[in-house]
C-alpha positions, 0 to 999 in steps of 0.5 A: 500500500502507498501511504502519504502522511500530511504534517504541519508543524504547529506545536514545537516538536510534537507534530513532527515527532509523531508523524515521523514515528508513524511513518517509520512504523508503517514502513516497517510493516512493508508499506511505501511511505511518503511524509509531506511536511512543511518544516523539514528542519524540525524533523531533521533534528528529531531523526536518527543520525544518518549513520544509523539511518543508512543501516535501516535501508528497509525503513527508507521513507520519502520526505518532501517539503510541503509548500502548496496545494499542488504538493498535496495533489501530487500525492493523489495516486497514494492508496491512503492519505493520513492527515495529522491533527486536522492539518488540512490538505490545502484549499481546493484540494478535496474538491479537485480530488473528488473529480479524480477517478481513483481517490485515496482513502482519507484518515485523520489522526487526531490528538491523544486523550484518555477521556471517555468520549474517545471510544464513542467517536473513534473510527467514525466516518465523516463525509465532506459536505461539499465533495462527499469524500469519506474521511475516518477520524482516528482517535488515539487513546488508552482503551481497547476501543480507541485508536491506541498508542504509538509503540514500536514492536521492540521498544519495551525489549530495548528499554529492558536491555538499556536498563541492564547495561550500565556501561552503555549508560555511562557512555551515553551520558559522556557523549553529552558531556555528563558524568553521573555518580553512582549515588546520584539521582537523575531527573529530566525536564522537557517542559513548556517555558511557563512551567512552575518550577520554583518549588522543585528547584527549592526542593533540590537545592539542599538535597545531595546527589541530584542531577537535573537534565534540562531539555528544550523549554526546561532551561527557559523555565529554570531561568524564569524561576532562578532569574538567570539562565543555567550554564552547562554544568551549573549548580543550584545548591547541591543540584547539578543543572545540565541544559541539553540540545534537542535529542534524536528520537532514540537518544531521548528514549534512552534518556527517559529510560535512564532517569529516576523521574521525568517531567514531560510535556505535550503528547509525544514525550508524554507517550514515550515516558510512559513506555519507559516505565519510569515515574513521570509528571506530565505538563499538558498543553494549555487549552482554552477553558482549561480543557487540558485539566479534563484531559489530565484528570481522565488520565490520572483516573485510569491509574493507581498513582500515589496521591502525592503525584496526583496532587502534584500533577493537578497543581502543576497543570493549573499553573500553581507552583507546588511547594518544595515540601510537595516535591520532597514528599513525592521523592520520598516515595521512590519505590511506590512511584517506580512500581506504579509506573511499571505496572501502568506500562505493563498494563498498556503493553497488553494492548495492540499499538496504534499502527497495528489497529489502523492497518487492521481497520483498513484490512491491510494488517 
């Protein structure tokens, strides 16, 4: 099957990241995949290093810069069009497509949510009012009657091997200029610049053996809390602060699996952190009328998380900076946090992944 994925990069890195993961998994299933994206620079920063890509000849994917409507129509001979996050195809594309003798199947991959309405609307056809073209809405979610979650077949095996290889972990950190002491706890921070971090930094200030890895957005949030941007290797009391550049996909997965606690944002890093099976705090993308708080609550209700972590999630996403004591109480529950994260990951792993469900729905598994 020939598949074209349409992606417009609107929300930083998540749109490109999800489209790229989707493309790779479809290619692994043996389909010819073209990714039409309007921001190749962002995608290039997320892709695997070229040396690794060269070894994966079977995963070759055509990546085309999406400039105008003609680029979309040039893909009309594909069997399937996957529109990501209602990005659209361009003005006049669907009417022109409707005039063609052979039309691709249309499917819109929407945003992930744990809310109950997902199962009700997932997979429903939506006829275009002017052209009659049918599009299926694919709603990712956490239940068996949703669109599922993106997950590579070997991802959990990779995490298990990674957690057991201390030499590889040391080499990985050194490649980014980091050294971790044997008793040092590692936290990662990939958040929006407005994240309320004052209490977290206060909690880490006097705690020995703390290493805080700052991803994109994390350095800005720390700067807002401290009044100054952290330099590489800077210290905040007993805590070491290490800003990092945007990582390649595989390296980010490794970092998530290596950490003792991950703070993540949006959608893509949120899902990847759950597959890592490590304790996490999710900063949802802020939506009008606090709709993101409903998404957060629906996700929390699915799990058996320590109450301290649930409270922290709610305050953090409401923009209320949790006090240092709240963070300290949380970190004191290390074993229960790990047990909850592992149980949740294992529970999710019993379900089929998004791409397998999609191909089964299309009759092309």
